[in-house]
C-alpha positions in Angstrom: 92.4 78.7 144.7 89.8 80.8 146.1 91.9 84.1 146.6 93.7 83.5 143.0 90.1 83.5 141.6 89.1 87.3 143.1 92.5 88.3 142.3 91.6 87.5 138.9 87.9 89.0 138.7 89.5 92.2 140.7 91.8 92.7 137.6 88.7 92.3 135.2 86.4 94.8 137.1 89.7 97.0 137.6 90.4 97.3 133.9 86.8 97.8 133.2 86.3 100.3 135.7 89.3 102.4 134.1 88.3 102.2 130.6 85.9 105.2 131.3 87.6 108.3 131.1 85.7 109.7 134.0 86.7 106.6 136.3 89.9 107.1 135.1 91.1 110.6 136.4 89.4 110.0 139.8 90.5 106.4 140.5 93.6 105.8 138.3 95.2 103.0 139.3 92.4 101.9 142.1 90.2 99.0 142.0 86.6 97.9 143.3 86.1 96.1 146.7 82.9 94.4 145.8 84.4 91.5 144.7 87.1 90.8 147.4 90.0 93.2 146.4 92.1 93.9 149.1 93.5 97.4 148.4 92.5 99.8 150.5 92.0 102.5 148.0 88.5 103.6 147.7 86.1 103.5 144.4 84.8 106.9 143.5 81.6 107.7 140.5 81.4 110.4 139.1 79.2 112.3 136.3 81.0 112.2 133.1 79.4 115.1 130.6 80.1 114.0 127.5 79.6 116.5 124.8 76.7 116.5 122.1 76.3 115.5 118.6 79.0 115.6 115.8 81.6 118.4 115.7 84.7 118.8 113.4 88.4 119.8 114.1 91.1 121.5 112.1 94.7 119.4 113.1 96.9 121.5 111.6 101.1 121.3 111.5 103.8 123.7 111.6 107.8 122.5 111.9 110.2 124.0 113.5 112.9 121.4 112.5 116.1 123.5 112.1 119.6 123.3 112.1 120.0 125.8 114.9 117.1 123.7 117.0 118.7 120.1 116.6 122.2 120.2 115.5 122.9 116.6 115.8 123.7 115.0 112.6 121.0 117.2 111.1 119.8 116.3 107.5 120.4 118.3 104.4 116.6 116.8 103.4 114.9 117.1 106.3 110.9 117.1 106.2 108.3 115.6 107.2 105.7 112.4 105.8 102.2 113.2 105.3 100.0 113.6 108.6 97.4 110.9 109.2 94.9 111.0 111.8 91.9 109.6 113.4 88.8 110.0 115.5 87.8 107.5 118.3 86.9 106.9 121.8 89.1 106.4 125.0 90.8 103.0 125.6 91.2 103.1 121.0 94.5 105.1 120.1 95.6 103.4 117.2 99.4 103.7 118.6 100.8 104.4 122.2 104.0 104.6 124.1 105.8 101.6 124.8 102.9 99.8 122.8 103.8 97.7 119.2 103.4 99.3 115.9 100.9 97.7 113.3 102.3 97.4 110.0 100.5 100.5 109.0 102.3 102.0 111.9 105.7 100.5 110.7 105.1 102.0 106.9 104.4 105.3 108.1 107.2 105.4 110.0 109.8 104.1 107.8 108.6 105.1 104.5 105.7 108.1 104.9 103.2 106.0 103.7 99.2 106.1 104.7 97.4 103.8 102.6 98.1 100.4 105.0 97.3 102.5 107.8 94.3 104.1 106.7 93.0 100.8 105.4 93.8 99.5 109.4 91.6 102.3 110.6 88.9 102.2 108.3 88.0 98.6 108.6 88.2 99.0 112.4 84.7 100.3 113.8 86.4 101.8 116.4 87.3 104.8 114.7 84.6 107.4 114.0 86.7 109.3 110.8 89.9 108.8 109.2 92.1 111.5 107.1 95.4 112.5 105.5 96.9 115.7 105.1 97.5 114.1 101.3 101.1 115.4 100.9 104.1 116.1 103.3 105.8 119.2 104.2 109.6 120.6 104.8 110.9 121.3 107.8 109.3 124.3 108.5 106.4 123.9 106.6 102.7 123.6 107.1 99.9 120.9 106.7 96.6 119.9 108.2 93.6 117.9 108.2 89.7 117.8 109.2 88.2 114.9 111.7 84.8 114.7 112.7 83.9 113.4 116.6 81.4 112.5 118.2 79.8 111.6 121.6 81.5 108.8 122.3 84.7 108.5 120.0 85.8 112.2 120.8 89.4 112.0 121.1 92.1 112.1 118.2 95.3 111.1 117.6 97.5 111.6 114.8 101.2 110.6 113.3 103.8 111.6 111.0 107.4 110.2 109.5 110.5 112.2 110.7 112.2 111.8 107.3 114.6 110.9 106.4 114.8 108.4 109.7 115.1 104.5 110.4 111.6 104.5 111.7 110.8 108.0 113.4 107.7 109.8 113.5 106.3 112.7 115.2 102.5 112.1 116.9 99.8 112.3 119.9 98.1 109.2 120.6 95.0 110.7 122.0 93.8 114.4 122.8 90.5 114.6 124.6 88.3 117.1 122.9 85.3 117.2 125.3 85.7 119.1 128.2 83.7 116.7 130.6 83.5 119.2 133.5 81.1 121.3 131.5 79.9 119.1 128.6 81.2 121.7 125.9 83.6 121.3 122.9 87.1 123.0 123.7 88.3 125.7 121.4 91.3 124.7 120.7 94.3 122.9 121.7 98.4 123.7 120.9 100.8 120.3 121.3 104.3 120.7 120.7 105.6 117.7 119.0 108.3 115.2 120.2 110.2 112.5 118.2 109.2 109.0 118.5 111.0 105.3 117.5 108.1 102.9 116.3 110.0 100.0 117.1 110.6 98.5 113.6 114.2 99.2 112.6 117.5 99.0 114.6 118.9 102.2 113.1 120.4 105.3 115.2 121.2 107.7 112.6 119.0 109.3 110.0 120.9 107.5 107.1 121.6 104.6 108.5 120.8 101.3 106.1 117.4 99.4 106.6 117.6 97.0 109.7 114.5 95.8 110.3 113.8 94.1 113.8 112.6 90.7 113.3 110.0 91.3 116.3 108.9 95.0 116.8 109.6 96.5 119.8 108.0 98.8 121.9 107.5 102.4 121.3 109.4 104.9 122.7 110.1 108.6 122.9 113.5 109.6 121.5 115.8 111.3 123.7 118.9 113.7 123.4 121.9 111.6 122.4 123.3 110.5 118.9 120.7 112.7 116.9 119.0 115.7 117.4 120.5 117.2 120.6 123.3 116.8 123.2 123.2 114.3 125.9 121.5 115.5 129.1 120.3 118.5 127.1 115.9 118.9 127.0 114.4 118.0 123.6 113.5 121.0 121.6 109.7 120.5 120.0 110.3 119.5 116.2 107.3 121.5 115.7 103.4 122.3 117.1 100.1 121.0 115.6 97.0 123.2 116.5 93.7 121.6 117.1 91.0 123.5 116.5 87.1 123.8 116.4 85.8 124.5 113.0 81.9 124.7 113.9 79.6 125.5 117.0 
């Protein structure tokens, strides 16, 4: 019984420790020993240099989804829905790989809707800022939004539906915009955009009939095979997103 209680306490303390990006970087999968943990890894404390004040960043996506680059089952009306993003602190990403989609994520991934997801984010105090690009773009077009971050909510995440598709989307769950080593805001970051399955529909092809999953499955990255590219081939990005600091 005593051992079970100690292990429970340890798991709680570890979860708290790894919720901090500084501790996560230095002590990934490590635990505190003070409560009787049996792991032999050590717990390190490090100084976290947070960035000061508020800062605005533009999030600009450029598509590169073409038949030459993604030949398998390429749809004739390929496009992307409006981009939607939010700013938040560590651990508060509104979606993540192997996570479960909310109703807002479902609506975005299946229909390109932003209303429900926007409402979910705006109603949650964890999110400092929420924004959309207003409209979508073609397979090789551009779209952008602007997000504000601050000292404790210094990460952004964003998504856009791959259309047409059953429930697929592009996006990044969390991008750190503060350099914790220097305490300075990053100037710009360029990110490749890959395809994800929201886990809300069973469809396997771009034009599959609606086949809702009664219980949402885990979000997963889409691999080459039935769509986009031949099996065992490397997945070529569907575009790139540049996150740029707008002001000093």
